[in-house]
C-alpha positions in Angstrom: -8.6 -4.9 -5.8 -8.1 -3.7 -9.3 -5.9 -0.6 -10.1 -9.1 1.3 -11.2 -10.5 1.0 -7.6 -7.4 2.8 -6.2 -7.3 5.6 -8.9 -11.0 6.4 -8.0 -10.9 5.7 -4.2 -7.3 6.5 -3.4 -6.1 6.3 0.2 -5.3 9.9 1.2 -2.4 9.9 3.6 -1.6 13.2 5.2 1.0 12.3 8.1 4.3 13.9 8.4 6.7 10.9 7.8 9.4 12.8 9.8 7.4 11.6 12.9 8.1 7.9 11.9 11.1 5.8 12.5 13.1 5.8 9.2 14.0 1.8 8.5 15.8 2.2 5.6 16.9 4.7 2.8 17.7 4.1 -0.9 18.7 6.2 -3.9 15.0 6.2 -4.7 12.6 5.3 -1.8 12.6 5.4 2.0 10.8 3.1 4.5 9.2 4.1 7.5 7.9 1.9 10.4 3.9 2.5 11.4 3.9 3.0 15.2 2.2 -0.1 17.2 1.4 -1.9 14.0 3.3 -4.8 12.0 3.4 -2.3 8.9 5.7 -0.1 7.2 5.3 2.8 4.5 7.4 3.1 1.4 7.6 6.4 -0.5 10.0 8.4 -2.8 12.7 10.4 -0.9 12.1 13.9 -0.2 14.8 16.1 -1.2 15.8 19.0 1.4 18.1 21.9 1.0 20.9 20.3 2.6 20.6 17.3 0.1 22.2 19.3 -2.7 25.5 17.2 -2.6 23.7 13.9 -2.2 25.2 11.4 -4.5 21.9 10.9 -6.6 22.6 12.0 -10.0 20.3 14.8 -11.7 18.8 12.2 -14.1 17.5 10.3 -10.9 16.1 13.5 -9.3 14.4 14.2 -12.3 12.8 11.0 -12.4 11.4 10.9 -9.0 10.2 14.6 -9.5 8.4 13.4 -12.7 6.9 10.1 -11.4 6.3 10.8 -7.8 2.5 11.4 -8.5 1.8 9.4 -11.5 0.3 6.1 -11.1 1.5 4.4 -14.2 5.1 5.6 -14.0 5.6 5.7 -10.0 8.0 2.6 -9.2 5.8 1.8 -6.1 2.8 1.4 -8.3 4.7 -0.6 -10.8 5.9 -2.8 -7.9 2.2 -3.2 -6.3 0.8 -4.0 -9.9 3.5 -6.9 -10.5 2.9 -8.1 -7.0 -0.9 -8.5 -8.1 0.2 -10.4 -11.2 2.3 -12.9 -9.2 -0.1 -13.7 -6.8 -2.5 -15.2 -9.7 0.5 -17.5 -10.8 3.0 -18.2 -8.4 2.5 -21.4 -5.9 2.1 -20.1 -2.4 5.3 -21.4 -1.1 7.3 -19.3 -3.6 4.8 -16.0 -2.9 5.5 -16.3 0.6 9.1 -14.8 -0.2 7.1 -11.5 -0.8 5.2 -9.4 1.7 1.9 -10.7 3.0 0.4 -7.4 2.7 1.0 -4.6 0.1 -1.6 -1.9 -0.5 -1.3 1.3 -2.3 -1.9 4.8 -0.8 -1.5 8.5 -1.9 0.1 11.4 -0.2 -0.4 14.7 -1.8 3.2 15.6 -0.6 4.9 12.3 -1.1 3.1 11.1 -4.0 2.1 7.1 -4.4 3.4 4.9 -1.8 2.8 1.6 -0.3 1.7 0.0 3.0 3.6 -3.1 3.5 4.2 -6.0 6.2 6.9 -5.0 8.5 9.7 -7.8 8.3 11.2 -8.5 11.8 13.0 -11.2 13.4 12.0 -13.5 16.1 13.9 -11.1 18.6 12.3 -7.8 17.3 15.3 -6.8 15.2 14.8 -6.0 11.3 15.5 -8.6 8.7 19.1 -8.1 6.9 20.4 -8.3 3.7 21.4 -11.9 2.5 25.3 -10.7 2.2 25.3 -9.3 5.7 23.8 -12.4 7.0 26.4 -14.8 5.0 29.1 -12.7 6.4 27.8 -13.3 10.0 27.7 -17.2 9.4 31.0 -17.7 7.8 32.4 -21.0 8.3 29.1 -22.6 9.7 26.8 -25.2 8.4 24.0 -22.8 8.8 25.8 -20.3 6.5 26.2 -23.0 3.8 22.5 -24.1 4.1 21.5 -20.4 3.8 23.6 -20.1 0.5 22.0 -23.2 -1.0 18.5 -22.1 -0.4 19.2 -18.6 -2.0 20.7 -20.6 -5.0 17.5 -22.8 -5.0 15.3 -19.5 -4.6 16.9 -17.9 -7.7 16.5 -21.3 -9.6 12.7 -20.7 -9.0 12.7 -17.5 -10.2 14.1 -18.3 -13.5 12.0 -21.2 -13.8 8.8 -19.0 -13.0 10.4 -15.8 -15.0 10.1 -13.7 -11.9 11.3 -10.1 -12.8 13.9 -9.8 -10.1 16.5 -7.8 -11.7 18.4 -6.9 -8.6 19.4 -9.7 -6.4 21.3 -7.6 -4.1 17.7 -6.9 -2.5 17.2 -10.6 -1.0 16.4 -10.3 2.7 16.9 -13.0 5.4 14.3 -12.8 8.3 15.0 -15.3 11.3 11.9 -16.9 12.8 14.3 -18.7 15.4 18.0 -18.8 16.3 18.4 -21.7 13.7 15.5 -21.0 11.3 15.1 -18.4 8.7 13.2 -17.4 5.5 14.2 -15.7 2.6 12.2 -12.4 1.9 11.9 -9.9 -0.9 10.2 -6.6 -0.3 12.3 -4.3 -3.0 11.8 -5.8 -6.4 11.4 -3.0 -9.2 10.3 -5.2 -12.0 10.9 -2.7 -15.0 14.3 -3.6 -16.7 16.6 -0.3 -17.3 16.4 -1.0 -20.9 15.6 1.4 -24.0 13.3 -1.1 -25.3 9.9 -1.1 -23.7 7.8 -4.2 -22.8 10.6 -6.5 -22.1 9.4 -7.2 -18.6 6.2 -8.8 -20.2 8.8 -11.3 -22.3 9.6 -14.5 -20.1 12.8 -15.6 -22.2 14.3 -12.2 -21.6 13.4 -12.0 -17.9 14.8 -15.6 -17.5 18.0 -14.6 -19.2 18.5 -11.4 -17.2 17.4 -13.0 -14.0 20.0 -16.1 -14.6 22.9 -13.8 -15.3 22.6 -11.1 -12.6 21.7 -13.9 -9.8 25.0 -16.0 -11.0 27.2 -13.0 -10.5 25.3 -12.3 -7.3 25.7 -15.9 -6.2 29.4 -15.7 -6.8 29.8 -12.9 -4.5 28.1 -14.6 -2.0 30.3 -17.8 -2.1 33.3 -15.4 -1.8 31.9 -13.8 1.3 30.9 -17.3 2.7 34.5 -18.4 2.0 36.6 -15.5 3.1 34.3 -13.8 5.7 33.4 -10.1 6.1 36.6 -8.8 4.5 35.3 -10.0 1.1 32.4 -7.8 1.5 34.6 -4.9 2.5 36.8 -5.3 -0.5 33.6 -5.5 -3.0 32.2 -2.4 -1.5 
């Protein structure tokens, strides 16, 4: 459906997120599991009194406060609109990296958010970041295969000019003990630059994704060769 539908017929979400299981928290957003459904909810973080010393910059806090309820500037809505554009131009195999389901909803308290497919492994655990999985697979042929598949995925991202400006968000979902899928659920499509509109320029997207993914792949190769210690040193 178009963005006009969601602005006019917005789905109002009124539940208290504190009653849900917190799956993950970043600098900007939190993700919660929906009870008894293969879905999760993604909203901006909510600041509380005891958060005053949280390592989020004043600039980030102001950005969240100003864009939480603004459809066009909210990161969740930017992500959803880009997701809808990708569905129209990517081959099905490449699009399967992204969530099968993504839909906007609105909360008077939390602002604009998303309902998304919940990514779980065959054993019910949650999908993990690629660097964590490679650290676990150090020295194995499966780890080498995973690295090559991630490398191939970024080649496709460059070819199709997919605005993946933070490669560290790549997740690995295990469908069996020996088989996995590369997944991506956080893909803020707006580059942090002073020049507006760059996210629509494919030559810029290709250059940015190529340079950032190259650095990320180098860090993955180091993890694969040296094990979990390499990951700890980088952190």
